C-alpha positions in Angstrom: 8.8 15.6 -8.0 12.3 15.8 -6.7 11.0 17.3 -3.5 9.3 14.0 -2.6 12.8 12.6 -2.0 14.8 15.7 -1.2 12.8 17.1 1.7 12.7 13.9 3.8 16.4 13.3 3.3 17.2 16.8 4.3 14.9 16.5 7.3 16.7 13.5 8.5 20.2 15.1 8.0 19.1 18.3 9.8 17.4 16.6 12.8 19.7 18.1 15.4 19.5 21.6 14.0 15.7 21.5 13.8 15.4 20.4 17.5 18.3 22.5 18.9 16.1 25.4 19.8 13.8 23.1 21.9 16.6 21.3 23.6 17.8 22.1 27.1 19.5 20.3 30.0 16.2 19.2 31.4 14.6 18.1 28.1 17.5 16.2 26.6 16.2 12.8 27.5 12.7 13.5 26.2 14.0 14.8 23.0 15.5 11.5 22.0 12.1 9.9 21.7 10.7 12.9 19.8 13.7 12.9 17.4 13.1 9.1 16.8 9.5 9.7 15.9 10.5 12.7 13.7 13.0 10.5 11.8 10.4 7.7 11.5 7.9 10.1 10.0 10.6 11.3 7.5 11.2 7.7 6.5 7.4 7.3 6.1 7.3 10.4 3.8 10.2 9.0 1.8 8.5 5.7 1.4 5.3 7.5 0.3 7.2 9.4 -2.3 8.8 6.2 -3.6 5.3 4.5 -3.7 3.8 7.5 -5.6 6.6 7.6 -8.2 6.4 3.8 -8.6 2.6 3.9 -9.1 3.1 6.5 -11.8 5.4 4.0 -13.6 8.5 6.2 -13.3 10.8 3.8 -11.6 12.6 1.4 -13.8 11.4 -1.9 -12.3 10.8 -4.1 -15.3 13.1 -5.8 -17.7 11.8 -3.7 -20.6 13.0 -0.5 -18.9 16.6 -1.7 -19.3 16.5 -2.9 -22.9 19.0 -0.2 -24.1 21.7 -2.0 -22.1 20.9 -5.5 -23.1 22.8 -7.1 -26.0 21.1 -9.0 -28.7 20.8 -12.8 -28.1 22.7 -14.9 -30.5 21.0 -18.2 -31.4 22.9 -21.4 -30.6 21.6 -23.1 -33.8 19.9 -22.3 -37.0 17.4 -24.4 -38.8 17.2 -24.3 -42.6 14.4 -25.9 -44.6 14.8 -27.0 -48.2 11.7 -27.2 -50.3 11.6 -29.4 -53.3 
């Protein structure tokens, strides 16, 4: 599961090394567009990974996911009833 996030982030960080073997003086201007599309696809993969993890319910997105850090609410008033 960690690979859904790790691989696209690594791909973005290593963009220049991935394309260094294809780059030359004549293709430098063309490589900019190709690198931009590559980075866009990596962000798309990252978004897909986040979507999948969220659809499985593994992201803490609701209030009940954080109950361990919430303090108990103290009532402002108390009502007492006396029965005869």
